[in-house]
C-alpha positions in Angstrom: -35.5 -14.4 -35.9 -38.1 -16.3 -33.9 -37.7 -19.5 -36.0 -33.9 -19.3 -36.0 -33.7 -19.5 -32.2 -35.7 -22.8 -32.3 -33.5 -24.1 -35.1 -30.3 -23.3 -33.2 -31.6 -25.5 -30.3 -31.5 -28.5 -32.6 -27.8 -28.2 -33.5 -24.6 -28.1 -31.5 -21.2 -27.8 -33.1 -22.8 -28.4 -36.5 -24.3 -31.7 -35.5 -28.0 -32.5 -34.9 -28.4 -33.1 -31.2 -32.2 -33.4 -30.9 -35.4 -33.3 -33.0 -38.3 -30.9 -32.9 -41.6 -31.4 -34.6 -42.9 -27.8 -34.5 -44.1 -27.3 -38.0 -45.2 -29.3 -41.0 -43.6 -28.5 -44.3 -45.8 -28.5 -47.4 -44.3 -30.6 -50.3 -45.6 -31.2 -53.8 -44.7 -34.6 -55.3 -45.0 -35.4 -59.0 -43.5 -37.4 -61.8 -41.5 -35.7 -64.5 -40.5 -38.2 -67.2 -38.8 -41.1 -65.5 -38.0 -39.1 -62.3 -40.0 -38.4 -59.2 -39.9 -34.8 -58.0 -40.3 -33.6 -54.4 -40.7 -29.8 -53.9 -40.7 -28.1 -50.4 -42.8 -25.0 -50.9 -41.7 -23.1 -47.8 -38.0 -23.2 -48.7 -38.5 -23.6 -52.5 -36.1 -26.6 -52.4 -36.5 -29.3 -55.0 -35.1 -32.9 -55.2 -35.5 -35.8 -57.5 -35.2 -39.6 -57.4 -35.8 -42.7 -59.4 -38.6 -43.5 -56.9 -40.9 -41.4 -54.8 -39.2 -42.6 -51.6 -35.8 -41.6 -53.0 -37.1 -38.1 -54.0 -38.6 -37.7 -50.5 -35.3 -38.8 -48.8 -33.3 -36.5 -51.0 -35.6 -33.6 -50.1 -35.4 -34.4 -46.4 -31.6 -34.4 -46.6 -31.6 -31.1 -48.6 -33.9 -29.4 -46.1 -31.8 -30.7 -43.2 -28.6 -29.3 -44.8 -30.4 -26.0 -45.6 -31.6 -25.5 -42.0 -28.3 -26.7 -40.5 -26.3 -24.2 -42.6 -28.6 -21.4 -41.6 -28.2 -22.3 -38.0 -24.4 -22.5 -38.2 -24.1 -19.2 -40.1 -26.7 -17.4 -38.0 -28.8 -16.6 -41.1 -32.0 -14.8 -40.4 -35.5 -16.1 -41.1 -36.1 -13.9 -44.1 -33.2 -15.6 -45.9 -33.9 -19.0 -44.6 -37.6 -19.2 -45.6 -37.9 -18.4 -49.3 -41.3 -19.6 -50.5 -41.8 -21.2 -53.9 -43.3 -19.2 -56.7 -47.1 -18.7 -56.5 -47.9 -21.2 -59.3 -46.7 -24.0 -57.0 -48.8 -22.8 -54.1 -51.8 -22.5 -56.4 -51.3 -26.2 -57.4 -51.1 -27.2 -53.8 -54.3 -25.2 -52.8 -56.2 -26.6 -55.8 -55.2 -30.1 -54.8 -56.1 -29.5 -51.2 -59.5 -28.1 -52.2 -60.2 -31.1 -54.5 -59.3 -33.5 -51.7 -61.6 -31.7 -49.3 -64.5 -31.8 -51.8 -63.9 -35.5 -52.4 -63.9 -36.1 -48.7 -67.2 -34.4 -48.3 -68.8 -36.3 -51.1 -67.7 -39.7 -50.0 -70.4 -40.3 -47.4 -69.0 -38.0 -44.7 -71.2 -37.0 -41.9 -73.0 -33.8 -43.2 -74.9 -33.0 -40.0 -74.8 -29.3 -39.0 -72.7 -30.2 -35.9 -70.1 -32.0 -37.9 -69.9 -29.2 -40.5 -69.4 -26.7 -37.7 -66.5 -28.8 -36.3 -64.8 -28.8 -39.7 -65.0 -25.1 -40.4 -62.0 -22.9 -40.1 -63.1 -19.3 -40.3 -61.2 -16.1 -40.5 -62.9 -12.7 -39.8 -62.0 -9.9 -42.1 -63.0 -6.3 -42.0 -64.3 -5.3 -45.4 
């Protein structure tokens, strides 16, 4: 319920009263035939549009409605956050990895100090 409390603060009587930028949502965007698709991975919500901008706007409206409904109906986090199937997350992480490799290969500062500053490490007991 920790997220729901934050969401409820955004709404009053079913209307948005203020904005909060506490988290980024991961969205995949691609073209399917003549339509552009926008897919929010955290909520597994999908929209489409004739243009990428229209698909993004439709997705933003859909996410807003989804969160507003959850806040109004006191829906808990486990129901609100329903991640997309793993194949879409794999696509995202593959793309993110490819972008990181391209960034490193395009003349980035490869000094040991810069490499250290870019590392995000997790310690695991094996």
